[in-house]
N, C-alpha and C positions, 0 to 999 in steps of 0.2 A: 293503402294501395289496394286496388281491386285485384282479386285473384281469379284466374281462369282455370277451370277444372278440366283436365284432360284425362280421358279414360280409354286407354288402348286395349286393356283387358278388363273384363268384369271384376276381377278380384283385386285390381290395383287402381288407385286414383292418385294422380300427381297434380298438385296445385302450382301453377306458374303465375308469378306476378309480372307486372309490366317491367319492373326493374330487372327481374330475372331474364326477361326477353331481351332487354337492352344490353345487359351484360353478355348474353350469349351472342348476340349480333356483333357486339364490339369485339369479342374474342375471335369470332369467325372473320371479321373484316381485317383484323390485324394479320391474319394468315394469307391474305390475298396479296400477291406480288404485282409489281408494275408490269411484269411480263404477262401475267394472266389478264390484266386489264387491256393491255395492248392487243393481245390475241382476241379478246372478246370484240373489241372495236374492229379489228381486221376481219373477223368472221361476219360481223354485221355490215360489212361493206364500207366502213369508215376508215379503214386502216391505210397505212402507208404501203407503197409497193414493197415487195420483198427486197431486202438489201443483200448485196453481195458482201461477203466477208472482207473483200478488198476495197470496198467503197468507203469513203470517209464520211464523217458526219456533215461536213460542209457541203459535199456533193448531194447528199440526201436532203439537207435543208433547202438547198437551191432548187432541187427537183420538186420538193413539196411546195415551196413558195410559188414556183411557176405553175404547178397544178392548181394551187389555190387561186392564183390570179385568173386562170382560165375559168374556174368555177364562179368566181366573183363577177366576171364579165358576163357570163351566161345568166347569172341570177339578176344582176342589175338591168340587163336587157328585158327580162321577163317580168320583174317585180315593179309595180308602179309605186309601192310604198317607199322605195329607196330613192332619196333625192339624187338628182344628177350630179351635184357637187360633192357627194360623199364618195371618197375613194376607199380602196381596200386598206390602205395604211391608216386612214381615219377610223375605219371600223375596228381594226386590230388594236389601235392605240387609244380607243375611246375611254377605257377605264384605267389608264396608266396613272392618273393623279388621284384615284380613289384610295383613301386610307382604309386598309383592311385589317391592320393590326397596329398596335402601338408598341414601340420598343420600350422596355422597362428601363428606368433610370438605374444608375449604379447602386443607389441606396435601396431601391426596391429589390434588386438582385441580392444584395448582401442580406437584407432582412429575410427574404424567402429562403436562402440557403441556411441562414442561422436557425430559422424555425424548423427546417427539415432535420437538422443535425442536433438540435437541442434535446437532451435527454434529461429526464428528472433525476435528481440525485437521490439515491437510496442510502439511507443511513441505518446501520444496525449496530447493536451493542456488541463489542468484541467478546469472543468466547461464549456467545449465547447459543443455546440450542436452537437451531433453525431448521426449517423444513427442507432447506437446500441440501443438507447433509444426506438426507434419505433419497434414494433413487425414485424418480417419479414414475408412475405407472405409464405404460405405453398408451398413447391416445389412439382411439379407433379412427378409421377413415371418416366416419360420420361426424365425430366430434371435431376433427380437423377441418372438414368441409364447413361445418356450422361456424367455426371460428373465422374462416376465410369470408364467409358470407357476412358475418358481423362486421369484419374489417372493411369489406367493400361498401357496405351500407354507411359506415362511419365516413369513409372517404368521399362518398357521393354527397352526404349531408353537409360535410365541412367544406365542400368546394375545393378539394385538394388539387394540386398540380396534376395535370393529366398524365405526365410521365410516370408518376407513382401508380396511378390507376392502370395505366398500360402495363406496367411491370406486374402488377397484381393479376391482371387478366391473363398473363402468360402462365401463371401458376396453376 
């Protein structure tokens, strides 16, 4: 994988791979809340009108739908590309039948869960002198970070379930 060299100070050089960049963006994106996205749309002029705390979701939905119908009528009057027989409901429901994801079968779910929780059996001779009896030296932050990077790389290469990758991104 190609590395991009970033040099903010003459005495330090940091190499960043495309995978590093993707992982950083992924971790940052997981911190974005739906409220942040809604605020961005609102500030961009695409937002819903401010809601009163006393108003219900149904009232807001009806208000938004009526606003949307007004915008649709204005657009369909101005745009020649929209056929006259296409209604707002047709436009909204145009992709309702499109399959965007496949539901896994019960067998696939069981297999996936079994693989996630399968642990190799470790056998050791009883009463043997093992290294586990000795306390391990404390790992440095750099060593722990390198181990995490190795684990992330393995998960990406193995095509692991995204929820595990998401959890690792939180670390």
